[in-house]
Residue, then its C-alpha position, 0 to 999 in steps of 0.5 A: m231750724d237747719m244747721f249750716e256747715l261753714s268751712i273757713w280759714k282758721g283764726d288768730w289775733g283775736l279774730p275767728s278767721v284771718d281771711t276777709e271773705c270768711l270774716q264777712v260771712l261769719v260776721y253777717a251770720k252773727f248779725n242775723g243769728i244764723p246757726l252755723k257749724i264751723n270747720s276752721a281747719g284751714n285747708p282749701f284743698t278738698t273744697p270745690n274750687g280750692s278756696l274758702p269759705v264754703l257753705k254746705t246746706r241741704n240745697g247744695t254747696f256754695n263757695a262764693v261770698k255773694d252766693i252764700i249771702e244770697f242763700f242766707r237771704k232766701e232763708r229769710y236771714n236778712t238785715e237789709y229788708e228795711l233799708s231804703r234804696k239810697q242805703c242799698a246804693k251806699v252798700m254797693a258803692y262802699g263795697t266797690m270802693l273797698k274792693e278797688k281801693l283797700f283790697p289791693a293794699l291788703q294784698f300788698i301787705w300780705w303777699i308783696d311786702e317782703k318784711n311782712v311776708n317773711e316774718l309773719i305771713r308765710p310762717w303763719y300759713c306754713k304753720a296753719l296748713p298741713f304738709p305739703f300744702n303749707f309749701y304750696y298755698p303761700g307760693k300760690f297766693e304770692r303769685q296771684a298777688h304779683t299777677m294782680f299788681v302787674t295787671l293794675y300797674p302794667l307800666e310801673d316796674n318800681i315796687t316802691a312807686i306801686e307801694n306809694k300809690v296803693y297805700s295812698e288810695a287805701q289811706k283815702c279810703l280809710t279816711l272816708l270810712s272814718t268820716s262816714l261812720g262819725d260817732s255812729q255805732y254802725f254805718l247805716g243806723q242803729k242796727p248792723t247790716i251787710l255794710d258793717a260786715i263788709v267793712y269789718s272783714y277788711l279792717a279787722p285783719l289789718l288792725k289786729a295782725p302783728l305786722p312787722n311793717p305797720a305803715l297802713q295799720n298805723h293810719l287805721k289806728a289813727c282813725t279812732n272811731l274805726v278802731t272802736f267800731i272793730s273792737r265793738i263788733s269783736e267783743k260783742y260777737f266774738a268774745n271767746e276769740c278775744c278772751e282766748y287771744k288775750a289770755k295767750e298774749n298774757a301767757q306769752n308776756i309772762r314767759k318772755y318776762s321770766q326769760n328776760e328776768f332770769p339772766n338779769k337777776r343772776r347778773n345783778q346778783l353777781l354784780a352785787g356780790l362783786f361790788t360787796t367784795l370790792i368794798m370789803a377789800t378796799y376797807i380792809f386795805s385802807t384800815g390796815i386790818l390785813e397787816k394786823w391779821k398777818l402779825v397775829r397769825i405769823p409765829p414770833r420766831h419767824r418775825r424779824 
């Protein structure tokens, strides 16, 4: 059995990758039991087209998701051979819907929303990428996102209006996905397919990223069956990443608690000491003990 080499953007937040296209390939490979050697360095500079993912095989290199999936299918890794024509049409329709309705919202969240960009996204990429690429790529991605929105909304110069339109379409898309999934485990029956890989790749980063501005994320969290869908796939196919991130979160919470608790503990001890001293002083003055103590301590010849 051949081992294929896949280069991807590195993961975080309990995900094996933070990139939608990389996630789609990874999830599809997991569904089909495809043996992969994963390189998650996250530097696309040396790739053929300056992008990730990239799959290296004995037959050549593939750097587009559709080409990678098609190669897997030719290698007889295929979850779709049992699908009906109607189900195949649904896969294509939902893939188009996600690309047109949800992808712009993700780009807006990642590269246009200033709060998200400044507090989470840009710092993450600057840390993930080696110097000097950590200065180049975030700026490149921001410019690409701005160009996309200029193309999509050429007559709209109000960023708030664009945001409202983008989020409105994305919310409708999420609601439709939630209705379509219902109480089922997967979108096309009892087994996961390429459609589940596509949906997961879009929704998982939106759900898991600790976004400072979580407007659309909150709408996704309200679709509880989609949240369960994401968690089910994450825990079943990426258990190591989930456990590592939970352990990291717990360690951070413990450190944060200790840092917050230490000054509070010292403050409380100081306040308790001052309060005790005040009570004792009040008691001494009120009972005349101090005056009696002075009479005892002062020699008789100095008393009047």
